[in-house]
All heavy atoms as an XYZ file, in Angstrom:
815
protein
N     -36.076     -5.200      3.124
C     -36.025     -4.212      4.173
C     -34.691     -4.300      4.956
O     -34.171     -3.311      5.281
C     -37.222     -4.344      5.047
C     -37.417     -3.159      5.937
S     -37.935     -1.762      4.947
C     -38.859     -0.849      6.058
N     -34.254     -5.527      5.154
C     -32.997     -5.721      5.927
C     -31.790     -5.173      5.162
O     -30.828     -4.721      5.737
C     -32.822     -7.239      6.211
C     -33.754     -7.675      7.304
O     -34.253     -6.901      8.046
N     -33.962     -8.979      7.348
N     -31.878     -5.218      3.781
C     -30.755     -4.786      2.976
C     -30.595     -3.250      3.145
O     -29.501     -2.733      3.216
C     -30.975     -5.122      1.562
C     -29.869     -4.789      0.524
C     -28.576     -5.541      0.987
C     -30.254     -5.124     -0.820
N     -31.736     -2.515      3.282
C     -31.671     -1.086      3.444
C     -31.003     -0.724      4.775
O     -30.195      0.196      4.876
C     -33.074     -0.486      3.441
C     -33.711     -0.592      2.121
O     -32.950     -0.607      1.092
O     -34.896     -0.614      1.996
N     -31.329     -1.465      5.870
C     -30.750     -1.215      7.142
C     -29.212     -1.562      7.120
O     -28.426     -0.877      7.700
C     -31.415     -2.025      8.261
C     -32.847     -1.496      8.576
C     -33.870     -2.393      8.574
C     -33.006     -0.170      8.813
C     -35.144     -1.919      8.863
C     -34.318      0.325      9.118
C     -35.372     -0.598      9.130
O     -36.612     -0.154      9.411
N     -28.890     -2.591      6.328
C     -27.491     -2.949      6.207
C     -26.745     -1.854      5.490
O     -25.601     -1.465      5.940
C     -27.393     -4.269      5.470
C     -25.942     -4.703      5.229
C     -25.209     -5.257      6.253
C     -25.332     -4.477      3.991
C     -23.880     -5.654      6.074
C     -24.009     -4.887      3.799
C     -23.326     -5.455      4.834
O     -22.029     -5.870      4.613
N     -27.284     -1.329      4.447
C     -26.627     -0.247      3.675
C     -26.490      1.041      4.539
O     -25.435      1.665      4.515
C     -27.381      0.040      2.403
N     -27.497      1.339      5.312
C     -27.431      2.537      6.141
C     -26.386      2.354      7.204
O     -25.532      3.203      7.499
C     -28.790      2.802      6.785
C     -29.779      3.308      5.726
C     -28.673      3.879      7.906
C     -31.234      3.345      6.220
N     -26.339      1.111      7.823
C     -25.323      0.885      8.889
C     -23.927      0.852      8.284
O     -22.987      1.416      8.976
N     -23.775      0.359      7.151
C     -22.445      0.374      6.438
C     -22.010      1.751      6.189
O     -20.858      2.158      6.417
C     -22.448     -0.459      5.170
C     -21.166     -0.675      4.494
C     -20.167     -1.457      5.348
C     -21.363     -1.329      3.098
N     -22.895      2.634      5.676
C     -22.604      3.984      5.395
C     -22.221      4.752      6.615
O     -21.260      5.540      6.658
C     -23.774      4.671      4.668
O     -24.104      3.990      3.466
N     -22.996      4.617      7.682
C     -22.657      5.273      8.953
C     -21.320      4.833      9.492
O     -20.527      5.641      9.973
C     -23.805      5.054      9.968
C     -23.402      5.519     11.364
C     -25.104      5.729      9.521
N     -20.999      3.532      9.383
C     -19.747      3.053      9.812
C     -18.565      3.636      9.065
O     -17.555      4.005      9.642
N     -18.738      3.747      7.730
C     -17.639      4.324      6.913
C     -17.442      5.815      7.277
O     -16.317      6.274      7.393
C     -17.970      4.152      5.417
C     -17.047      4.974      4.546
C     -17.884      2.675      5.004
N     -18.550      6.576      7.359
C     -18.504      8.023      7.743
C     -17.814      8.152      9.116
O     -16.933      8.967      9.347
C     -19.840      8.678      7.684
C     -19.835      9.991      8.309
C     -20.379      8.711      6.209
N     -18.204      7.309     10.116
C     -17.566      7.330     11.360
C     -16.125      7.091     11.357
O     -15.316      7.760     12.017
C     -18.321      6.356     12.313
C     -17.727      6.371     13.707
C     -18.005      7.386     14.596
C     -16.961      5.295     14.135
C     -17.495      7.434     15.871
C     -16.451      5.326     15.426
C     -16.711      6.374     16.287
N     -15.712      6.091     10.536
C     -14.283      5.744     10.464
C     -13.481      6.858      9.861
O     -12.395      7.132     10.333
C     -14.116      4.449      9.622
N     -14.011      7.518      8.833
C     -13.307      8.669      8.180
C     -13.184      9.774      9.171
O     -12.151     10.442      9.264
C     -14.075      9.048      6.859
C     -13.558     10.400      6.397
C     -13.915      7.966      5.838
N     -14.274     10.106      9.888
C     -14.241     11.200     10.890
C     -13.230     10.891     12.005
O     -12.464     11.756     12.424
C     -15.605     11.402     11.463
C     -16.591     12.138     10.555
C     -17.948     12.217     11.210
C     -16.099     13.506     10.174
N     -13.152      9.624     12.424
C     -12.272      9.266     13.497
C     -10.820      9.356     13.035
O     -10.022      9.865     13.782
C     -12.540      7.780     13.909
C     -11.642      7.279     15.068
C     -11.984      8.031     16.332
C     -11.947      5.731     15.246
N     -10.529      8.944     11.802
C      -9.168      9.135     11.231
C      -8.779     10.582     11.133
O      -7.667     10.968     11.440
C      -9.114      8.461      9.853
S      -9.062      6.637      9.938
N      -9.739     11.399     10.698
C      -9.451     12.828     10.592
C      -9.149     13.483     11.956
O      -8.217     14.303     12.061
C     -10.620     13.571      9.880
N      -9.904     13.094     12.927
C      -9.724     13.650     14.324
C      -8.402     13.169     14.832
O      -7.627     13.954     15.458
C     -10.900     13.219     15.252
C     -12.167     14.009     14.836
C     -10.535     13.496     16.708
C     -13.403     13.502     15.490
N      -8.041     11.898     14.683
C      -6.799     11.403     15.174
C      -5.623     12.073     14.459
O      -4.556     12.367     15.070
C      -6.748      9.896     15.006
C      -7.596      9.048     15.917
C      -7.536      7.564     15.593
C      -7.234      9.309     17.384
N      -5.741     12.344     13.185
C      -4.701     13.023     12.439
C      -4.529     14.486     12.952
O      -3.378     14.941     13.134
C      -5.108     13.067     10.926
C      -4.087     13.744     10.053
C      -2.848     12.947      9.928
N      -1.969     13.620      9.026
C      -0.686     13.530      9.043
N      -0.085     12.743      9.830
N       0.039     14.162      8.111
N      -5.612     15.210     13.284
C      -5.471     16.522     13.843
C      -4.839     16.513     15.203
O      -3.999     17.369     15.495
C      -6.889     17.168     13.896
C      -7.516     17.653     12.587
C      -8.908     18.132     12.811
C      -6.641     18.720     11.971
N      -5.197     15.499     15.987
C      -4.625     15.410     17.329
C      -3.096     15.184     17.211
O      -2.290     15.734     17.945
C      -5.324     14.330     18.135
C      -4.534     13.978     19.408
C      -6.714     14.749     18.459
N      -2.743     14.298     16.285
C      -1.316     14.037     16.144
C      -0.516     15.180     15.617
O       0.581     15.472     16.040
C      -1.137     12.868     15.128
C       0.325     12.442     14.940
C       0.483     11.298     13.939
O      -0.500     10.845     13.393
N       1.688     10.838     13.701
N      -1.109     16.016     14.711
C      -0.461     17.202     14.221
C      -0.220     18.214     15.324
O       0.811     18.787     15.441
C      -1.235     17.832     13.078
C      -1.002     17.269     11.706
C      -1.626     18.136     10.700
C      -1.117     17.750      9.344
N      -1.626     18.647      8.249
N      -1.234     18.398     16.195
C      -1.118     19.335     17.309
C      -0.099     18.786     18.325
O       0.635     19.618     18.921
C      -2.457     19.534     17.953
C      -3.354     20.395     17.067
C      -4.581     20.783     17.871
N      -5.470     21.452     16.908
C      -5.992     22.647     17.170
N      -5.742     23.268     18.277
N      -6.836     23.163     16.303
N      -0.040     17.532     18.463
C       0.904     16.966     19.472
C       2.370     17.114     18.944
O       3.257     17.424     19.722
C       0.620     15.460     19.630
C       1.477     14.766     20.621
C       1.114     13.295     20.713
C       2.171     12.506     21.466
N       1.978     11.077     21.368
N       2.542     16.858     17.641
C       3.860     16.920     17.111
C       4.415     18.411     17.050
O       5.619     18.650     17.206
C       3.952     16.394     15.675
C       3.750     14.853     15.690
O       3.991     14.274     16.751
O       3.485     14.332     14.608
N       3.475     19.350     16.863
C       3.870     20.785     16.809
C       4.706     21.086     15.620
O       4.394     20.675     14.518
N       5.732     21.817     15.827
C       6.628     22.236     14.690
C       7.880     21.434     14.619
O       8.958     21.959     14.699
C       6.925     23.755     14.876
C       5.698     24.606     14.667
O       4.806     24.236     13.918
N       5.710     25.729     15.340
N       7.772     20.141     14.611
C       8.954     19.330     14.515
C       9.507     19.384     13.073
O       8.796     19.606     12.143
C       8.701     17.859     14.921
S       7.549     17.052     13.849
N      10.808     19.233     12.972
C      11.428     19.377     11.682
C      11.257     18.086     10.852
O      11.153     17.003     11.411
C      12.901     19.645     11.852
C      13.235     20.980     12.480
C      14.656     21.200     12.615
O      15.463     20.336     12.402
N      15.061     22.426     13.069
N      11.192     18.266      9.568
C      11.078     17.170      8.681
C      12.403     16.394      8.595
O      13.451     16.990      8.725
C      10.710     17.649      7.236
C      10.355     16.540      6.353
C       9.862     17.116      5.001
C       9.438     15.970      4.111
N       9.025     16.508      2.830
N      12.299     15.077      8.490
C      13.495     14.305      8.446
C      14.326     14.619      7.178
O      13.763     14.726      6.128
C      13.174     12.781      8.455
C      12.536     12.367      9.785
C      12.219     10.859      9.788
O      12.748     10.193      8.884
O      11.491     10.432     10.647
N      15.599     14.708      7.301
C      16.463     14.981      6.179
C      17.262     13.723      5.854
O      17.739     13.011      6.750
C      17.497     16.056      6.547
C      16.832     17.433      6.846
C      16.221     17.982      5.613
O      16.719     17.814      4.507
O      15.220     18.718      5.808
N      17.305     13.376      4.564
C      18.014     12.171      4.100
C      19.317     12.719      3.359
O      19.237     13.666      2.634
C      17.132     11.379      3.158
C      15.982     10.725      3.834
C      14.673     11.302      3.650
C      16.114      9.612      4.585
C      13.608     10.790      4.327
C      14.994      9.016      5.231
C      13.761      9.657      5.029
O      12.704      9.059      5.665
N      20.379     11.921      3.504
C      21.549     12.300      2.783
C      21.484     11.685      1.370
O      20.507     10.944      1.043
C      22.855     11.871      3.476
C      22.887     10.408      3.705
O      21.987      9.673      3.366
O      23.939      9.914      4.305
N      22.391     11.963      0.524
C      22.385     11.548     -0.884
C      22.372     10.044     -1.031
O      21.700      9.499     -1.903
C      23.534     12.094     -1.653
C      23.547     13.636     -1.822
C      24.115     14.321     -0.582
O      24.748     13.656      0.227
O      23.918     15.575     -0.469
N      23.074      9.360     -0.145
C      23.126      7.897     -0.261
C      21.803      7.323      0.014
O      21.372      6.363     -0.667
C      24.166      7.419      0.753
C      24.355      5.869      0.731
C      25.062      5.367      1.970
N      24.336      5.692      3.215
C      23.326      5.054      3.695
N      22.783      4.046      3.040
N      22.754      5.457      4.847
N      21.109      7.812      1.015
C      19.744      7.241      1.327
C      18.742      7.588      0.244
O      17.876      6.754     -0.023
C      19.270      7.852      2.674
C      20.075      7.284      3.867
C      19.621      7.978      5.170
O      19.501      9.191      5.188
N      19.486      7.198      6.178
N      18.867      8.720     -0.389
C      17.944      9.078     -1.451
C      18.158      8.154     -2.631
O      17.183      7.647     -3.231
C      18.076     10.580     -1.844
C      17.628     11.503     -0.699
C      17.325     10.835     -3.188
C      17.978     12.931     -0.947
N      19.357      7.895     -2.961
C      19.655      6.920     -4.080
C      19.202      5.536     -3.732
O      18.653      4.821     -4.573
C      21.171      6.960     -4.373
C      21.568      8.311     -5.012
C      21.572      5.800     -5.344
C      23.037      8.493     -5.116
N      19.424      5.131     -2.442
C      19.016      3.774     -2.059
C      17.409      3.677     -2.082
O      16.955      2.574     -2.434
C      19.518      3.497     -0.650
N      16.777      4.739     -1.736
C      15.290      4.714     -1.806
C      14.808      4.610     -3.277
O      13.903      3.875     -3.611
C      14.719      5.943     -1.198
C      14.784      5.940      0.315
C      14.281      7.177      0.939
N      12.820      7.259      0.741
C      12.138      8.419      0.969
N      12.737      9.491      1.313
N      10.833      8.396      0.836
N      15.575      5.256     -4.192
C      15.254      5.128     -5.613
C      15.453      3.739     -6.134
O      14.637      3.220     -6.922
N      16.535      3.113     -5.645
C      16.778      1.713     -6.062
C      15.693      0.762     -5.536
O      15.193     -0.121     -6.213
C      18.195      1.257     -5.556
C      18.364     -0.200     -5.721
C      19.280      2.041     -6.299
N      15.278      1.038     -4.282
C      14.202      0.210     -3.685
C      12.861      0.400     -4.422
O      12.205     -0.563     -4.713
C      14.065      0.615     -2.201
N      12.554      1.654     -4.822
C      11.355      1.860     -5.637
C      11.466      1.049     -6.978
O      10.500      0.449     -7.352
C      11.171      3.348     -5.941
C      10.588      4.162     -4.787
C      11.233      5.295     -4.397
C       9.481      3.783     -4.135
C      10.722      6.125     -3.370
C       8.925      4.557     -3.125
C       9.582      5.719     -2.731
O       9.120      6.524     -1.745
N      12.574      1.183     -7.579
C      12.727      0.453     -8.909
C      12.563     -0.995     -8.718
O      11.953     -1.671     -9.502
C      14.136      0.858     -9.470
C      14.355      0.197    -10.818
C      15.796      0.351    -11.347
N      16.634     -0.486    -10.411
C      17.910     -0.232    -10.144
N      18.516      0.810    -10.734
N      18.582     -0.989     -9.363
N      13.254     -1.585     -7.699
C      13.108     -3.016     -7.514
C      11.698     -3.465     -7.181
O      11.235     -4.532     -7.708
C      14.061     -3.479     -6.369
C      15.546     -3.362     -6.744
O      15.877     -3.136     -7.901
N      16.383     -3.412     -5.767
N      10.995     -2.702     -6.353
C       9.634     -3.016     -6.062
C       8.743     -2.953     -7.320
O       7.853     -3.769     -7.541
N       8.973     -1.957     -8.119
C       8.160     -1.776     -9.369
C       8.394     -2.932    -10.328
O       7.451     -3.505    -10.869
C       8.483     -0.442    -10.049
C       7.698     -0.205    -11.303
S       8.280      1.216    -12.231
C       9.890      0.642    -12.770
N       9.644     -3.301    -10.521
C      10.012     -4.395    -11.403
C       9.442     -5.715    -10.905
O       8.971     -6.566    -11.688
C      11.453     -4.522    -11.700
C      11.966     -3.472    -12.692
C      13.155     -2.801    -12.497
C      11.254     -3.185    -13.855
C      13.605     -1.883    -13.382
C      11.706     -2.269    -14.720
C      12.857     -1.582    -14.487
N       9.480     -5.963     -9.569
C       8.943     -7.163     -9.049
C       7.423     -7.201     -9.283
O       6.884     -8.264     -9.631
C       9.216     -7.229     -7.523
N       6.754     -6.055     -9.135
C       5.330     -6.039     -9.388
C       4.997     -6.249    -10.847
O       4.076     -6.997    -11.182
C       4.728     -4.762     -8.961
C       3.238     -4.676     -8.947
S       2.533     -3.230     -8.167
C       3.058     -1.956     -9.298
N       5.828     -5.642    -11.771
C       5.613     -5.865    -13.188
C       5.790     -7.358    -13.559
O       4.987     -7.949    -14.319
C       6.598     -5.026    -14.034
C       6.214     -3.596    -14.105
C       7.102     -2.676    -14.550
C       4.909     -3.144    -13.822
C       6.804     -1.348    -14.639
C       4.533     -1.820    -13.890
C       5.473     -0.873    -14.303
N       6.865     -7.959    -13.025
C       7.115     -9.365    -13.346
C       6.007    -10.255    -12.847
O       5.559    -11.174    -13.565
C       8.504     -9.766    -12.793
C       9.646     -9.070    -13.583
C       8.716    -11.296    -12.853
C      10.984     -9.186    -12.927
N       5.587    -10.014    -11.614
C       4.423    -10.867    -11.088
C       3.217    -10.643    -11.884
O       2.554    -11.655    -12.229
C       4.172    -10.465     -9.631
C       2.941    -11.140     -9.104
C       2.992    -12.425     -8.625
C       1.686    -10.527     -9.146
C       1.878    -13.137     -8.136
C       0.527    -11.177     -8.734
C       0.634    -12.478     -8.220
O      -0.489    -13.127     -7.834
N       2.890     -9.426    -12.255
C       1.633     -9.226    -13.017
C       1.802     -9.807    -14.455
O       0.779    -10.245    -15.024
C       1.319     -7.707    -13.078
C       0.773     -7.213    -11.813
O       0.177     -7.988    -11.071
N       0.928     -5.949    -11.520
N       2.978     -9.819    -14.998
C       3.140    -10.447    -16.361
C       2.927    -11.918    -16.266
O       2.240    -12.536    -17.110
C       4.549    -10.112    -16.855
N       3.477    -12.568    -15.179
C       3.305    -13.981    -14.957
C       1.830    -14.250    -14.767
O       1.231    -15.226    -15.336
C       4.119    -14.556    -13.823
C       5.623    -14.454    -14.234
C       3.750    -15.920    -13.446
C       6.575    -14.715    -13.063
N       1.157    -13.389    -13.963
C      -0.268    -13.592    -13.731
C      -1.091    -13.480    -15.037
O      -2.039    -14.233    -15.210
C      -0.772    -12.617    -12.688
C      -2.224    -12.780    -12.317
C      -2.604    -13.765    -11.371
C      -3.209    -12.025    -12.907
C      -3.940    -13.974    -11.085
C      -4.530    -12.217    -12.594
C      -4.881    -13.202    -11.676
O      -6.172    -13.415    -11.395
N      -0.715    -12.487    -15.850
C      -1.436    -12.289    -17.118
C      -1.281    -13.465    -18.008
O      -2.237    -13.923    -18.676
C      -0.914    -11.010    -17.775
N      -0.068    -14.085    -18.079
C       0.174    -15.257    -18.923
C      -0.672    -16.392    -18.433
O      -1.299    -17.141    -19.258
C       1.677    -15.649    -18.969
C       1.877    -16.980    -19.579
C       2.404    -14.556    -19.718
N      -0.727    -16.553    -17.123
C      -1.519    -17.702    -16.554
C      -2.994    -17.481    -16.817
O      -3.745    -18.397    -17.099
C      -1.235    -17.817    -15.056
C       0.057    -18.350    -14.639
C       0.244    -18.335    -13.139
C       0.286    -19.726    -15.157
N      -3.423    -16.213    -16.740
C      -4.886    -15.868    -16.987
C      -5.201    -16.086    -18.469
O      -6.230    -16.577    -18.737
C      -5.111    -14.429    -16.592
C      -6.592    -14.130    -16.523
O      -7.386    -14.976    -16.089
O      -6.951    -13.050    -16.919
N      -4.322    -15.701    -19.329
C      -4.550    -15.906    -20.771
C      -4.589    -17.411    -21.168
O      -5.310    -17.754    -22.069
C      -3.545    -15.149    -21.666
C      -3.776    -13.676    -21.639
C      -2.588    -13.021    -22.415
C      -5.045    -13.280    -22.265
N      -3.810    -18.164    -20.476
C      -3.826    -19.630    -20.778
C      -4.879    -20.343    -19.942
O      -4.911    -21.547    -19.891
C      -2.411    -20.233    -20.463
O      -2.131    -20.105    -19.095
N      -5.742    -19.551    -19.333
C      -6.941    -20.100    -18.602
C      -6.560    -20.965    -17.452
O      -7.298    -21.919    -17.117
C      -7.911    -20.709    -19.553
C      -8.487    -19.773    -20.554
C      -9.445    -20.395    -21.528
O      -9.782    -21.599    -21.380
O      -9.900    -19.714    -22.401
N      -5.487    -20.716    -16.767
C      -5.091    -21.392    -15.581
C      -5.559    -20.502    -14.387
O      -4.950    -19.428    -14.144
C      -3.560    -21.676    -15.456
C      -3.142    -22.590    -16.634
C      -3.229    -22.229    -14.126
C      -1.688    -22.755    -16.752
N      -6.571    -20.917    -13.711
C      -7.137    -20.057    -12.667
C      -6.735    -20.692    -11.313
O      -7.095    -21.736    -11.002
C      -8.689    -20.045    -12.757
C      -9.256    -19.169    -11.618
C      -9.075    -19.525    -14.093
N      -5.897    -19.943    -10.592
C      -5.462    -20.441     -9.316
C      -5.988    -19.562     -8.176
O      -5.896    -19.949     -6.991
C      -3.920    -20.540     -9.233
C      -3.250    -19.175     -9.366
C      -2.937    -18.524    -10.550
C      -2.734    -18.358     -8.351
N      -2.329    -17.375    -10.316
C      -2.194    -17.243     -8.956
C      -2.733    -18.485     -6.975
C      -1.621    -16.213     -8.238
C      -2.139    -17.487     -6.240
C      -1.595    -16.331     -6.895
N      -6.517    -18.429     -8.442
C      -7.226    -17.575     -7.544
C      -8.137    -16.562     -8.247
O      -8.104    -16.485     -9.475
C      -6.242    -16.823     -6.616
S      -5.235    -15.615     -7.512
N      -8.897    -15.782     -7.504
C      -9.746    -14.791     -8.117
C      -8.889    -13.631     -8.613
O      -7.802    -13.434     -8.151
C     -10.801    -14.296     -7.129
C     -11.755    -15.341     -6.707
C     -12.810    -14.789     -5.766
O     -12.954    -13.542     -5.725
O     -13.445    -15.535     -5.073
N      -9.400    -12.917     -9.577
C      -8.651    -11.810    -10.194
C      -8.207    -10.757     -9.164
O      -7.110    -10.322     -9.187
C      -9.491    -11.203    -11.371
O      -9.819    -12.207    -12.254
C      -8.684    -10.121    -12.036
N      -9.191    -10.295     -8.354
C      -8.845     -9.299     -7.410
C      -7.746     -9.753     -6.421
O      -6.873     -9.003     -6.127
C     -10.088     -8.923     -6.589
C      -9.842     -7.892     -5.524
C      -9.677     -6.608     -5.888
C      -9.817     -8.260     -4.212
C      -9.418     -5.611     -4.917
C      -9.540     -7.306     -3.222
C      -9.372     -5.961     -3.593
N      -7.823    -11.008     -5.984
C      -6.793    -11.534     -5.062
C      -5.462    -11.618     -5.760
O      -4.443    -11.237     -5.169
C      -7.256    -12.916     -4.565
C      -6.157    -13.583     -3.719
C      -8.526    -12.791     -3.739
N      -5.450    -12.078     -6.972
C      -4.202    -12.181     -7.728
C      -3.491    -10.847     -7.945
O      -2.299    -10.741     -7.765
N      -4.293     -9.823     -8.336
C      -3.713     -8.527     -8.500
C      -3.299     -7.885     -7.201
O      -2.342     -7.122     -7.139
C      -4.697     -7.643     -9.254
C      -4.937     -8.130    -10.720
C      -6.009     -7.247    -11.373
C      -3.669     -8.210    -11.530
N      -4.084     -8.100     -6.091
C      -3.665     -7.602     -4.835
C      -2.373     -8.207     -4.333
O      -1.504     -7.522     -3.709
C      -4.791     -7.912     -3.803
O      -5.993     -7.268     -4.179
N      -2.179     -9.476     -4.625
C      -0.913    -10.123     -4.330
C       0.215     -9.430     -5.013
O       1.298     -9.259     -4.492
C      -0.976    -11.622     -4.573
C      -1.936    -12.323     -3.607
C       0.424    -12.233     -4.488
C      -2.195    -13.772     -3.963
N       0.012     -9.006     -6.284
C       1.041     -8.340     -6.984
C       1.449     -7.031     -6.345
O       2.644     -6.710     -6.246
N       0.468     -6.263     -5.825
C       0.782     -5.033     -5.163
C       1.547     -5.310     -3.875
O       2.549     -4.617     -3.522
C      -0.482     -4.258     -4.883
C      -0.229     -3.087     -3.924
C      -1.180     -3.803     -6.122
N       1.156     -6.377     -3.181
C       1.865     -6.719     -1.926
C       3.259     -7.202     -2.222
O       4.193     -6.942     -1.438
C       1.081     -7.803     -1.174
C      -0.221     -7.320     -0.597
S      -1.053     -8.673      0.182
C      -2.755     -8.143      0.068
N       3.459     -7.918     -3.273
C       4.820     -8.339     -3.691
C       5.745     -7.092     -3.923
O       6.859     -7.062     -3.440
C       4.770     -9.269     -4.901
C       6.182     -9.396     -5.543
C       4.226    -10.637     -4.554
N       5.206     -6.152     -4.654
C       5.977     -4.939     -4.912
C       6.283     -4.178     -3.645
O       7.446     -3.666     -3.473
N       5.312     -4.060     -2.717
C       5.591     -3.369     -1.443
C       6.570     -4.158     -0.639
O       7.441     -3.490      0.056
C       4.278     -3.169     -0.715
N       6.512     -5.436     -0.584
C       7.446     -6.248      0.163
C       8.847     -6.103     -0.362
O       9.787     -5.968      0.426
C       7.027     -7.722      0.186
N       9.027     -6.142     -1.706
C      10.353     -6.009     -2.264
C      10.904     -4.633     -1.955
O      12.064     -4.419     -1.609
C      10.347     -6.299     -3.773
C      11.621     -5.863     -4.419
C      10.045     -7.785     -4.023
N      10.056     -3.563     -2.113
C      10.513     -2.232     -1.743
C      10.939     -2.168     -0.284
O      12.020     -1.628      0.016
C       9.412     -1.234     -1.972
C       9.649      0.130     -1.294
C      10.611      0.965     -1.824
C       8.983      0.422     -0.180
C      10.874      2.146     -1.175
C       9.245      1.611      0.451
C      10.212      2.509     -0.022
O      10.529      3.684      0.612
N      10.114     -2.694      0.603
C      10.466     -2.647      2.040
C      11.717     -3.374      2.392
O      12.650     -2.846      3.136
C       9.293     -3.174      2.912
O       8.139     -2.462      2.606
N      11.864     -4.527      1.822
C      13.105     -5.315      2.145
C      14.294     -4.686      1.607
O      15.305     -4.571      2.277
C      12.912     -6.767      1.588
C      11.831     -7.503      2.376
C      14.221     -7.531      1.642
C      11.389     -8.791      1.818
N      14.261     -4.155      0.371
C      15.407     -3.483     -0.233
C      15.747     -2.215      0.556
O      16.922     -1.999      0.783
C      15.099     -3.171     -1.668
O      14.704     -4.317     -2.425
C      16.358     -2.541     -2.394
N      14.747     -1.459      0.926
C      15.002     -0.173      1.679
C      15.622     -0.506      3.050
O      16.567      0.193      3.486
C      13.749      0.586      1.824
N      15.105     -1.520      3.699
C      15.662     -1.867      4.987
C      17.117     -2.392      4.889
O      17.995     -1.988      5.687
C      14.802     -2.928      5.739
C      13.476     -2.275      6.139
C      15.511     -3.557      6.929
C      12.424     -3.249      6.595
N      17.376     -3.216      3.902
C      18.706     -3.710      3.717
C      19.715     -2.646      3.352
O      20.852     -2.707      3.685
C      18.743     -4.861      2.691
C      18.048     -6.096      3.118
C      18.145     -7.220      2.129
N      19.480     -7.483      1.756
C      20.304     -8.439      2.244
N      19.792     -9.187      3.145
N      21.499     -8.616      1.758
N      19.269     -1.633      2.648
C      20.161     -0.543      2.247
C      20.141      0.607      3.209
O      20.759      1.645      2.964
C      19.785     -0.051      0.818
C      20.122     -1.070     -0.239
C      19.708     -0.543     -1.578
N      20.082     -1.460     -2.629
C      21.174     -1.332     -3.374
N      22.006     -0.315     -3.140
N      21.459     -2.175     -4.288
N      19.399      0.470      4.338
C      19.333      1.400      5.413
C      18.888      2.834      4.843
O      19.560      3.859      5.102
C      20.702      1.543      6.123
C      20.578      2.350      7.421
O      19.487      2.314      8.025
O      21.570      3.004      7.751
N      17.760      2.816      4.120
C      17.320      4.063      3.611
C      15.989      4.528      4.109
O      15.396      5.450      3.564
C      17.194      3.961      2.027
O      16.253      3.026      1.725
N      15.464      3.852      5.087
C      14.179      4.266      5.671
C      14.380      5.178      6.878
O      15.228      5.218      7.596
C      13.357      3.062      6.094
C      12.718      2.259      4.972
C      11.926      1.125      5.495
C      11.824      3.152      4.141
């Protein structure tokens, strides 16, 4: 019986969070009004492309190393955690590269 109440509470919490995010997004859109979209020059667009490429390759390399370790049955963390770290590595490399090249 407690599991049912837990599931109902979890569902209500998720629905409430989604509604809250939607309301906050609408408020922000109305507050911003008709502001212009940011324009990037050619140098910044190229730098963002380089940052995307570096982040993608960092994620590929990390996941390849993780796959080799997993195939050789070396378990240093759970699968979900290991793959999530790969995504974070890619995002970190992208962010660092974009900041260093002044493309954000």
